[in-house]
Backbone atoms as SQL, in Angstrom:
CREATE TABLE atoms (id INTEGER PRIMARY KEY, chain TEXT, resi INTEGER, resn TEXT, atom TEXT, x REAL, y REAL, z REAL);
INSERT INTO atoms VALUES
  (1, 'A', 1, 'MET', 'N', 89.659, 93.770, 92.315),
  (2, 'A', 1, 'MET', 'CA', 90.634, 94.268, 93.398),
  (3, 'A', 1, 'MET', 'C', 89.882, 95.754, 93.954),
  (4, 'A', 2, 'ILE', 'N', 90.435, 95.331, 95.322),
  (5, 'A', 2, 'ILE', 'CA', 89.254, 96.422, 95.900),
  (6, 'A', 2, 'ILE', 'C', 90.679, 97.481, 96.176),
  (7, 'A', 3, 'ASP', 'N', 90.732, 98.653, 96.536),
  (8, 'A', 3, 'ASP', 'CA', 91.533, 99.775, 96.310),
  (9, 'A', 3, 'ASP', 'C', 91.205, 100.689, 97.309),
  (10, 'A', 4, 'ILE', 'N', 92.321, 100.719, 98.406),
  (11, 'A', 4, 'ILE', 'CA', 92.049, 101.791, 99.830),
  (12, 'A', 4, 'ILE', 'C', 93.009, 102.489, 99.428),
  (13, 'A', 5, 'THR', 'N', 92.797, 103.828, 99.899),
  (14, 'A', 5, 'THR', 'CA', 93.260, 104.856, 99.596),
  (15, 'A', 5, 'THR', 'C', 93.406, 105.593, 100.975),
  (16, 'A', 6, 'ILE', 'N', 94.689, 105.451, 101.954),
  (17, 'A', 6, 'ILE', 'CA', 94.324, 105.789, 103.403),
  (18, 'A', 6, 'ILE', 'C', 95.046, 107.290, 103.370),
  (19, 'A', 7, 'SER', 'N', 94.337, 108.065, 103.939),
  (20, 'A', 7, 'SER', 'CA', 95.076, 109.529, 104.049),
  (21, 'A', 7, 'SER', 'C', 95.409, 109.619, 106.053),
  (22, 'A', 8, 'GLU', 'N', 96.591, 109.432, 106.708),
  (23, 'A', 8, 'GLU', 'CA', 96.781, 109.546, 107.554),
  (24, 'A', 8, 'GLU', 'C', 96.654, 110.529, 108.373),
  (25, 'A', 9, 'THR', 'N', 96.996, 111.575, 107.512),
  (26, 'A', 9, 'THR', 'CA', 96.834, 112.958, 108.268),
  (27, 'A', 9, 'THR', 'C', 95.396, 113.799, 108.298),
  (28, 'A', 10, 'ALA', 'N', 94.716, 113.197, 107.312),
  (29, 'A', 10, 'ALA', 'CA', 93.468, 113.376, 107.178),
  (30, 'A', 10, 'ALA', 'C', 92.665, 112.399, 107.727),
  (31, 'A', 11, 'HIS', 'N', 92.660, 111.317, 108.347),
  (32, 'A', 11, 'HIS', 'CA', 91.940, 109.994, 108.823),
  (33, 'A', 11, 'HIS', 'C', 90.893, 109.964, 108.030),
  (34, 'A', 12, 'ARG', 'N', 91.265, 109.970, 106.836),
  (35, 'A', 12, 'ARG', 'CA', 90.321, 109.657, 105.934),
  (36, 'A', 12, 'ARG', 'C', 90.363, 108.233, 104.713),
  (37, 'A', 13, 'LEU', 'N', 89.507, 107.428, 105.217),
  (38, 'A', 13, 'LEU', 'CA', 89.969, 106.393, 103.818),
  (39, 'A', 13, 'LEU', 'C', 88.641, 106.214, 103.056),
  (40, 'A', 14, 'VAL', 'N', 88.784, 105.855, 101.672),
  (41, 'A', 14, 'VAL', 'CA', 88.421, 105.434, 100.508),
  (42, 'A', 14, 'VAL', 'C', 88.275, 104.191, 100.285),
  (43, 'A', 15, 'ALA', 'N', 87.381, 103.299, 100.057),
  (44, 'A', 15, 'ALA', 'CA', 87.710, 102.062, 99.262),
  (45, 'A', 15, 'ALA', 'C', 87.056, 101.940, 97.871),
  (46, 'A', 16, 'CYS', 'N', 87.556, 101.204, 97.003),
  (47, 'A', 16, 'CYS', 'CA', 86.262, 100.967, 95.856),
  (48, 'A', 16, 'CYS', 'C', 87.048, 100.182, 95.133),
  (49, 'A', 17, 'GLY', 'N', 86.146, 99.283, 94.365),
  (50, 'A', 17, 'GLY', 'CA', 86.316, 98.025, 93.632),
  (51, 'A', 17, 'GLY', 'C', 85.407, 96.776, 94.900),
  (52, 'A', 18, 'HIS', 'N', 85.834, 95.524, 93.816),
  (53, 'A', 18, 'HIS', 'CA', 85.771, 94.285, 94.678),
  (54, 'A', 18, 'HIS', 'C', 86.439, 93.142, 94.102),
  (55, 'A', 19, 'ALA', 'N', 86.799, 92.341, 95.764),
  (56, 'A', 19, 'ALA', 'CA', 88.182, 91.270, 95.518),
  (57, 'A', 19, 'ALA', 'C', 87.645, 90.770, 94.197),
  (58, 'A', 20, 'LEU', 'N', 86.922, 89.986, 94.163),
  (59, 'A', 20, 'LEU', 'CA', 86.044, 89.343, 92.988),
  (60, 'A', 20, 'LEU', 'C', 87.058, 87.550, 93.177),
  (61, 'A', 21, 'PHE', 'N', 87.256, 87.391, 94.590),
  (62, 'A', 21, 'PHE', 'CA', 87.979, 86.243, 94.971),
  (63, 'A', 21, 'PHE', 'C', 87.115, 84.967, 95.251),
  (64, 'A', 22, 'ASP', 'N', 85.454, 85.639, 95.144),
  (65, 'A', 22, 'ASP', 'CA', 84.560, 84.459, 94.956),
  (66, 'A', 22, 'ASP', 'C', 83.498, 84.896, 94.492),
  (67, 'A', 23, 'GLU', 'N', 82.435, 84.367, 94.270),
  (68, 'A', 23, 'GLU', 'CA', 81.237, 84.720, 93.898),
  (69, 'A', 23, 'GLU', 'C', 80.407, 85.621, 95.192),
  (70, 'A', 24, 'LYS', 'N', 79.557, 86.455, 95.012),
  (71, 'A', 24, 'LYS', 'CA', 79.177, 87.525, 95.697),
  (72, 'A', 24, 'LYS', 'C', 78.291, 86.592, 97.165),
  (73, 'A', 25, 'GLY', 'N', 78.611, 87.077, 98.235),
  (74, 'A', 25, 'GLY', 'CA', 78.153, 86.790, 99.293),
  (75, 'A', 25, 'GLY', 'C', 78.921, 85.362, 100.110),
  (76, 'A', 26, 'ARG', 'N', 80.329, 84.902, 98.936),
  (77, 'A', 26, 'ARG', 'CA', 80.631, 83.854, 99.848),
  (78, 'A', 26, 'ARG', 'C', 82.590, 84.353, 99.387),
  (79, 'A', 27, 'ASP', 'N', 82.114, 85.924, 99.350),
  (80, 'A', 27, 'ASP', 'CA', 84.006, 86.426, 99.007),
  (81, 'A', 27, 'ASP', 'C', 83.979, 86.660, 100.295),
  (82, 'A', 28, 'ILE', 'N', 85.103, 85.825, 100.734),
  (83, 'A', 28, 'ILE', 'CA', 85.953, 86.366, 102.590),
  (84, 'A', 28, 'ILE', 'C', 86.687, 87.386, 101.862),
  (85, 'A', 29, 'VAL', 'N', 86.894, 87.702, 101.142),
  (86, 'A', 29, 'VAL', 'CA', 88.154, 88.608, 101.295),
  (87, 'A', 29, 'VAL', 'C', 87.082, 90.203, 101.247),
  (88, 'A', 30, 'CYS', 'N', 86.064, 90.478, 100.471),
  (89, 'A', 30, 'CYS', 'CA', 85.221, 91.202, 100.335),
  (90, 'A', 30, 'CYS', 'C', 84.567, 91.500, 102.084),
  (91, 'A', 31, 'ALA', 'N', 84.217, 90.199, 102.474),
  (92, 'A', 31, 'ALA', 'CA', 83.728, 90.147, 103.845),
  (93, 'A', 31, 'ALA', 'C', 85.033, 90.270, 105.047),
  (94, 'A', 32, 'ALA', 'N', 86.247, 89.760, 104.769),
  (95, 'A', 32, 'ALA', 'CA', 87.008, 90.741, 105.696),
  (96, 'A', 32, 'ALA', 'C', 87.249, 92.418, 105.830),
  (97, 'A', 33, 'VAL', 'N', 87.688, 92.800, 104.661),
  (98, 'A', 33, 'VAL', 'CA', 87.659, 94.207, 104.474),
  (99, 'A', 33, 'VAL', 'C', 86.451, 94.861, 104.983),
  (100, 'A', 34, 'SER', 'N', 85.344, 94.011, 104.770),
  (101, 'A', 34, 'SER', 'CA', 83.999, 95.044, 105.218),
  (102, 'A', 34, 'SER', 'C', 83.928, 94.716, 106.527),
  (103, 'A', 35, 'VAL', 'N', 84.210, 93.707, 107.332),
  (104, 'A', 35, 'VAL', 'CA', 83.980, 93.975, 108.979),
  (105, 'A', 35, 'VAL', 'C', 84.983, 94.878, 109.412),
  (106, 'A', 36, 'THR', 'N', 86.405, 94.532, 109.018),
  (107, 'A', 36, 'THR', 'CA', 87.217, 95.448, 109.667),
  (108, 'A', 36, 'THR', 'C', 87.498, 97.249, 109.434),
  (109, 'A', 37, 'LEU', 'N', 86.765, 97.178, 107.957),
  (110, 'A', 37, 'LEU', 'CA', 86.091, 99.260, 108.504),
  (111, 'A', 37, 'LEU', 'C', 84.848, 99.176, 109.123),
  (112, 'A', 38, 'GLN', 'N', 84.030, 98.408, 109.174),
  (113, 'A', 38, 'GLN', 'CA', 82.876, 98.488, 109.503),
  (114, 'A', 38, 'GLN', 'C', 82.943, 98.249, 110.965),
  (115, 'A', 39, 'GLY', 'N', 83.857, 97.752, 111.539),
  (116, 'A', 39, 'GLY', 'CA', 84.496, 97.398, 113.236),
  (117, 'A', 39, 'GLY', 'C', 84.736, 98.393, 113.524),
  (118, 'A', 40, 'TRP', 'N', 85.302, 99.558, 112.492),
  (119, 'A', 40, 'TRP', 'CA', 86.531, 100.744, 113.387),
  (120, 'A', 40, 'TRP', 'C', 85.487, 101.250, 113.154),
  (121, 'A', 41, 'VAL', 'N', 84.208, 102.010, 111.994),
  (122, 'A', 41, 'VAL', 'CA', 83.117, 103.091, 112.509),
  (123, 'A', 41, 'VAL', 'C', 82.802, 102.887, 113.316),
  (124, 'A', 42, 'VAL', 'N', 82.065, 102.002, 113.804),
  (125, 'A', 42, 'VAL', 'CA', 81.227, 101.647, 115.124),
  (126, 'A', 42, 'VAL', 'C', 82.124, 101.243, 116.215),
  (127, 'A', 43, 'GLY', 'N', 83.626, 100.960, 116.381),
  (128, 'A', 43, 'GLY', 'CA', 83.971, 101.117, 117.415),
  (129, 'A', 43, 'GLY', 'C', 84.350, 102.843, 117.642),
  (130, 'A', 44, 'THR', 'N', 84.756, 103.649, 116.212),
  (131, 'A', 44, 'THR', 'CA', 84.768, 104.915, 116.919),
  (132, 'A', 44, 'THR', 'C', 83.879, 105.379, 117.352),
  (133, 'A', 45, 'ARG', 'N', 82.865, 105.179, 117.023),
  (134, 'A', 45, 'ARG', 'CA', 81.816, 106.099, 117.588),
  (135, 'A', 45, 'ARG', 'C', 81.079, 105.612, 119.028),
  (136, 'A', 46, 'LEU', 'N', 81.142, 104.369, 119.239),
  (137, 'A', 46, 'LEU', 'CA', 80.753, 103.879, 120.390),
  (138, 'A', 46, 'LEU', 'C', 82.221, 103.906, 121.486),
  (139, 'A', 47, 'LEU', 'N', 82.702, 103.579, 121.334),
  (140, 'A', 47, 'LEU', 'CA', 84.225, 103.632, 122.428),
  (141, 'A', 47, 'LEU', 'C', 84.991, 105.336, 122.081),
  (142, 'A', 48, 'GLY', 'N', 85.269, 105.601, 120.837),
  (143, 'A', 48, 'GLY', 'CA', 85.741, 106.667, 121.126),
  (144, 'A', 48, 'GLY', 'C', 85.104, 108.076, 120.933),
  (145, 'A', 49, 'LYS', 'N', 83.551, 107.918, 121.021),
  (146, 'A', 49, 'LYS', 'CA', 82.629, 108.973, 121.136),
  (147, 'A', 49, 'LYS', 'C', 83.055, 109.705, 120.273),
  (148, 'A', 50, 'GLN', 'N', 83.424, 109.594, 119.004),
  (149, 'A', 50, 'GLN', 'CA', 83.502, 110.663, 118.037),
  (150, 'A', 50, 'GLN', 'C', 82.312, 109.803, 116.954),
  (151, 'A', 51, 'ASP', 'N', 82.162, 111.448, 116.173),
  (152, 'A', 51, 'ASP', 'CA', 81.437, 111.270, 114.773),
  (153, 'A', 51, 'ASP', 'C', 82.662, 110.481, 113.214),
  (154, 'A', 52, 'VAL', 'N', 82.055, 109.459, 112.689),
  (155, 'A', 52, 'VAL', 'CA', 82.383, 109.153, 111.367),
  (156, 'A', 52, 'VAL', 'C', 81.868, 109.380, 110.664),
  (157, 'A', 53, 'ARG', 'N', 82.094, 110.279, 109.720),
  (158, 'A', 53, 'ARG', 'CA', 81.243, 110.400, 108.461),
  (159, 'A', 53, 'ARG', 'C', 81.663, 109.344, 107.385),
  (160, 'A', 54, 'VAL', 'N', 80.376, 109.081, 106.667),
  (161, 'A', 54, 'VAL', 'CA', 80.288, 107.829, 105.845),
  (162, 'A', 54, 'VAL', 'C', 79.844, 108.178, 104.473),
  (163, 'A', 55, 'TRP', 'N', 80.243, 107.874, 103.370),
  (164, 'A', 55, 'TRP', 'CA', 79.663, 108.091, 102.529),
  (165, 'A', 55, 'TRP', 'C', 79.552, 107.105, 101.717),
  (166, 'A', 56, 'GLN', 'N', 78.776, 106.744, 100.950),
  (167, 'A', 56, 'GLN', 'CA', 78.563, 105.186, 99.969),
  (168, 'A', 56, 'GLN', 'C', 78.175, 105.624, 98.662),
  (169, 'A', 57, 'GLN', 'N', 78.844, 105.358, 97.870),
  (170, 'A', 57, 'GLN', 'CA', 78.039, 105.855, 96.421),
  (171, 'A', 57, 'GLN', 'C', 78.169, 104.687, 95.380),
  (172, 'A', 58, 'GLY', 'N', 78.063, 103.411, 95.024),
  (173, 'A', 58, 'GLY', 'CA', 78.417, 102.541, 93.927),
  (174, 'A', 58, 'GLY', 'C', 78.907, 101.960, 94.639),
  (175, 'A', 59, 'ASP', 'N', 80.121, 101.729, 94.506),
  (176, 'A', 59, 'ASP', 'CA', 81.269, 100.890, 95.096),
  (177, 'A', 59, 'ASP', 'C', 82.387, 101.550, 95.574),
  (178, 'A', 60, 'THR', 'N', 81.990, 102.638, 95.844),
  (179, 'A', 60, 'THR', 'CA', 82.748, 103.531, 96.505),
  (180, 'A', 60, 'THR', 'C', 82.346, 103.065, 98.062),
  (181, 'A', 61, 'TRP', 'N', 83.254, 103.676, 98.943),
  (182, 'A', 61, 'TRP', 'CA', 82.996, 103.684, 100.306),
  (183, 'A', 61, 'TRP', 'C', 84.611, 104.833, 100.855),
  (184, 'A', 62, 'GLU', 'N', 83.552, 106.029, 101.547),
  (185, 'A', 62, 'GLU', 'CA', 84.362, 106.684, 102.070),
  (186, 'A', 62, 'GLU', 'C', 84.146, 107.322, 103.495),
  (187, 'A', 63, 'ALA', 'N', 84.897, 107.303, 104.431),
  (188, 'A', 63, 'ALA', 'CA', 84.821, 107.404, 106.022),
  (189, 'A', 63, 'ALA', 'C', 85.771, 108.066, 106.461),
  (190, 'A', 64, 'ARG', 'N', 85.233, 109.406, 107.278),
  (191, 'A', 64, 'ARG', 'CA', 86.505, 110.191, 107.797),
  (192, 'A', 64, 'ARG', 'C', 85.985, 111.256, 109.001),
  (193, 'A', 65, 'VAL', 'N', 87.230, 111.058, 109.883),
  (194, 'A', 65, 'VAL', 'CA', 87.127, 111.113, 111.300),
  (195, 'A', 65, 'VAL', 'C', 87.242, 112.567, 111.241),
  (196, 'A', 66, 'GLU', 'N', 86.860, 113.337, 111.715),
  (197, 'A', 66, 'GLU', 'CA', 87.757, 114.907, 111.889),
  (198, 'A', 66, 'GLU', 'C', 88.854, 115.403, 112.361),
  (199, 'A', 67, 'HIS', 'N', 88.441, 115.314, 114.259),
  (200, 'A', 67, 'HIS', 'CA', 89.298, 115.404, 114.800),
  (201, 'A', 67, 'HIS', 'C', 89.578, 114.135, 116.013),
  (202, 'A', 68, 'MET', 'N', 90.345, 113.417, 115.939),
  (203, 'A', 68, 'MET', 'CA', 90.489, 112.253, 116.762),
  (204, 'A', 68, 'MET', 'C', 91.028, 112.347, 118.200),
  (205, 'A', 69, 'ASN', 'N', 90.424, 111.638, 119.574),
  (206, 'A', 69, 'ASN', 'CA', 90.721, 111.945, 120.467),
  (207, 'A', 69, 'ASN', 'C', 91.385, 110.221, 120.380),
  (208, 'A', 70, 'GLU', 'N', 92.219, 110.147, 121.620),
  (209, 'A', 70, 'GLU', 'CA', 93.520, 109.684, 121.847),
  (210, 'A', 70, 'GLU', 'C', 92.540, 107.564, 121.610),
  (211, 'A', 71, 'GLU', 'N', 91.239, 107.584, 122.260),
  (212, 'A', 71, 'GLU', 'CA', 90.781, 106.043, 121.716),
  (213, 'A', 71, 'GLU', 'C', 90.642, 105.814, 120.401),
  (214, 'A', 72, 'SER', 'N', 90.111, 106.562, 119.525),
  (215, 'A', 72, 'SER', 'CA', 89.828, 106.715, 118.548),
  (216, 'A', 72, 'SER', 'C', 91.259, 106.795, 117.586),
  (217, 'A', 73, 'LEU', 'N', 92.067, 107.064, 118.069),
  (218, 'A', 73, 'LEU', 'CA', 93.143, 107.302, 117.351),
  (219, 'A', 73, 'LEU', 'C', 93.647, 105.870, 117.419),
  (220, 'A', 74, 'LEU', 'N', 93.914, 105.156, 118.723),
  (221, 'A', 74, 'LEU', 'CA', 94.121, 103.725, 118.599),
  (222, 'A', 74, 'LEU', 'C', 93.565, 102.907, 117.316),
  (223, 'A', 75, 'LEU', 'N', 91.938, 103.049, 117.397),
  (224, 'A', 75, 'LEU', 'CA', 91.217, 102.263, 116.695),
  (225, 'A', 75, 'LEU', 'C', 91.456, 102.720, 114.970),
  (226, 'A', 76, 'TRP', 'N', 91.646, 103.244, 114.657),
  (227, 'A', 76, 'TRP', 'CA', 92.340, 104.057, 113.354),
  (228, 'A', 76, 'TRP', 'C', 93.518, 102.988, 112.917),
  (229, 'A', 77, 'LYS', 'N', 94.761, 103.088, 114.068),
  (230, 'A', 77, 'LYS', 'CA', 95.730, 102.407, 113.932),
  (231, 'A', 77, 'LYS', 'C', 95.665, 101.167, 114.064),
  (232, 'A', 78, 'ASN', 'N', 94.819, 100.681, 114.519),
  (233, 'A', 78, 'ASN', 'CA', 94.415, 99.446, 114.613),
  (234, 'A', 78, 'ASN', 'C', 93.697, 99.117, 113.303),
  (235, 'A', 79, 'MET', 'N', 93.049, 99.246, 112.849),
  (236, 'A', 79, 'MET', 'CA', 92.096, 99.260, 111.531),
  (237, 'A', 79, 'MET', 'C', 93.025, 98.965, 110.628),
  (238, 'A', 80, 'ILE', 'N', 94.285, 100.177, 110.453),
  (239, 'A', 80, 'ILE', 'CA', 95.350, 100.215, 109.160),
  (240, 'A', 80, 'ILE', 'C', 96.147, 99.266, 109.246),
  (241, 'A', 81, 'LEU', 'N', 96.401, 99.131, 110.433),
  (242, 'A', 81, 'LEU', 'CA', 97.199, 97.450, 110.469),
  (243, 'A', 81, 'LEU', 'C', 96.544, 96.119, 110.272),
  (244, 'A', 82, 'MET', 'N', 95.130, 95.911, 110.338),
  (245, 'A', 82, 'MET', 'CA', 94.372, 94.900, 109.911),
  (246, 'A', 82, 'MET', 'C', 94.219, 94.819, 108.564),
  (247, 'A', 83, 'LEU', 'N', 94.017, 96.036, 107.299),
  (248, 'A', 83, 'LEU', 'CA', 94.263, 96.349, 106.404),
  (249, 'A', 83, 'LEU', 'C', 95.370, 96.236, 106.027),
  (250, 'A', 84, 'ASP', 'N', 96.031, 96.260, 106.416),
  (251, 'A', 84, 'ASP', 'CA', 97.968, 95.911, 106.192),
  (252, 'A', 84, 'ASP', 'C', 98.214, 94.401, 105.778),
  (253, 'A', 85, 'ILE', 'N', 97.668, 94.198, 107.199),
  (254, 'A', 85, 'ILE', 'CA', 97.739, 92.126, 107.320),
  (255, 'A', 85, 'ILE', 'C', 96.664, 92.125, 105.712),
  (256, 'A', 86, 'LEU', 'N', 96.059, 92.100, 105.663),
  (257, 'A', 86, 'LEU', 'CA', 94.911, 91.477, 104.832),
  (258, 'A', 86, 'LEU', 'C', 95.581, 91.992, 103.186),
  (259, 'A', 87, 'SER', 'N', 95.968, 92.719, 103.105),
  (260, 'A', 87, 'SER', 'CA', 96.429, 93.401, 101.758),
  (261, 'A', 87, 'SER', 'C', 97.667, 92.866, 101.346),
  (262, 'A', 88, 'ARG', 'N', 98.832, 91.836, 102.174),
  (263, 'A', 88, 'ARG', 'CA', 99.877, 91.128, 102.545),
  (264, 'A', 88, 'ARG', 'C', 99.556, 89.551, 102.055),
  (265, 'A', 89, 'GLN', 'N', 98.289, 89.752, 103.055),
  (266, 'A', 89, 'GLN', 'CA', 97.792, 87.535, 102.500),
  (267, 'A', 89, 'GLN', 'C', 96.878, 87.516, 101.307),
  (268, 'A', 90, 'TYR', 'N', 96.303, 88.841, 100.540),
  (269, 'A', 90, 'TYR', 'CA', 95.224, 88.759, 99.525),
  (270, 'A', 90, 'TYR', 'C', 96.225, 89.426, 98.502),
  (271, 'A', 91, 'PRO', 'N', 97.161, 89.986, 98.131),
  (272, 'A', 91, 'PRO', 'CA', 97.819, 91.055, 96.940),
  (273, 'A', 91, 'PRO', 'C', 97.279, 91.385, 96.158),
  (274, 'A', 92, 'GLU', 'N', 96.817, 90.047, 95.600),
  (275, 'A', 92, 'GLU', 'CA', 96.559, 90.653, 94.560),
  (276, 'A', 92, 'GLU', 'C', 94.916, 90.530, 94.192),
  (277, 'A', 93, 'TYR', 'N', 94.420, 90.708, 95.829),
  (278, 'A', 93, 'TYR', 'CA', 92.933, 90.700, 96.063),
  (279, 'A', 93, 'TYR', 'C', 92.617, 92.477, 96.597),
  (280, 'A', 94, 'ILE', 'N', 93.750, 93.097, 96.841),
  (281, 'A', 94, 'ILE', 'CA', 93.522, 94.337, 97.829),
  (282, 'A', 94, 'ILE', 'C', 94.645, 95.157, 97.893),
  (283, 'A', 95, 'ARG', 'N', 94.466, 96.299, 97.438),
  (284, 'A', 95, 'ARG', 'CA', 95.633, 96.807, 97.403),
  (285, 'A', 95, 'ARG', 'C', 95.726, 98.238, 98.403),
  (286, 'A', 96, 'LEU', 'N', 96.628, 98.734, 99.083),
  (287, 'A', 96, 'LEU', 'CA', 97.162, 99.836, 99.735),
  (288, 'A', 96, 'LEU', 'C', 97.296, 100.916, 98.993),
  (289, 'A', 97, 'HIS', 'N', 96.941, 101.977, 98.948),
  (290, 'A', 97, 'HIS', 'CA', 97.330, 103.652, 98.447),
  (291, 'A', 97, 'HIS', 'C', 97.850, 104.938, 99.640),
  (292, 'A', 98, 'TRP', 'N', 98.201, 105.230, 99.506),
  (293, 'A', 98, 'TRP', 'CA', 99.170, 106.729, 101.007),
  (294, 'A', 98, 'TRP', 'C', 99.206, 107.369, 100.176),
  (295, 'A', 99, 'GLU', 'N', 98.192, 108.364, 101.001),
  (296, 'A', 99, 'GLU', 'CA', 97.973, 109.759, 100.436),
  (297, 'A', 99, 'GLU', 'C', 99.174, 110.436, 100.960),
  (298, 'A', 100, 'GLU', 'N', 100.045, 109.977, 101.906),
  (299, 'A', 100, 'GLU', 'CA', 101.722, 110.814, 102.536),
  (300, 'A', 100, 'GLU', 'C', 102.025, 109.879, 101.924),
  (301, 'A', 101, 'ASN', 'N', 103.523, 110.087, 102.182),
  (302, 'A', 101, 'ASN', 'CA', 104.974, 109.018, 102.417),
  (303, 'A', 101, 'ASN', 'C', 104.543, 108.334, 103.880),
  (304, 'A', 102, 'HIS', 'N', 104.306, 106.818, 103.602),
  (305, 'A', 102, 'HIS', 'CA', 104.354, 106.033, 104.669),
  (306, 'A', 102, 'HIS', 'C', 104.913, 104.927, 104.924),
  (307, 'A', 103, 'GLY', 'N', 105.785, 104.741, 105.960),
  (308, 'A', 103, 'GLY', 'CA', 106.583, 103.633, 106.557),
  (309, 'A', 103, 'GLY', 'C', 106.555, 102.760, 106.930),
  (310, 'A', 104, 'SER', 'N', 105.465, 101.895, 106.521),
  (311, 'A', 104, 'SER', 'CA', 105.362, 100.866, 106.722),
  (312, 'A', 104, 'SER', 'C', 105.599, 99.378, 105.582);
């Protein structure tokens, strides 16, 4: 199970665990989450022109943006939307947690 904790007010995300949908290198759920998160980081850095701080230790990945501009906020919301879609499509493999009350 991939557990993803999102703080919408702090613009912070922590992902940990593994989907275990398939063997390493063939796990489409892990790949989808990874592409979504890495795409957000790269997009925020290149298109939003903002620094994304990323930490990884073991199976835990964390990222945060201090202050978001309009472009970065749009990319952040898109990333959350993509993760929400994935978690609904693969509920046995991805679980989202919200640090604040979330309305979706």
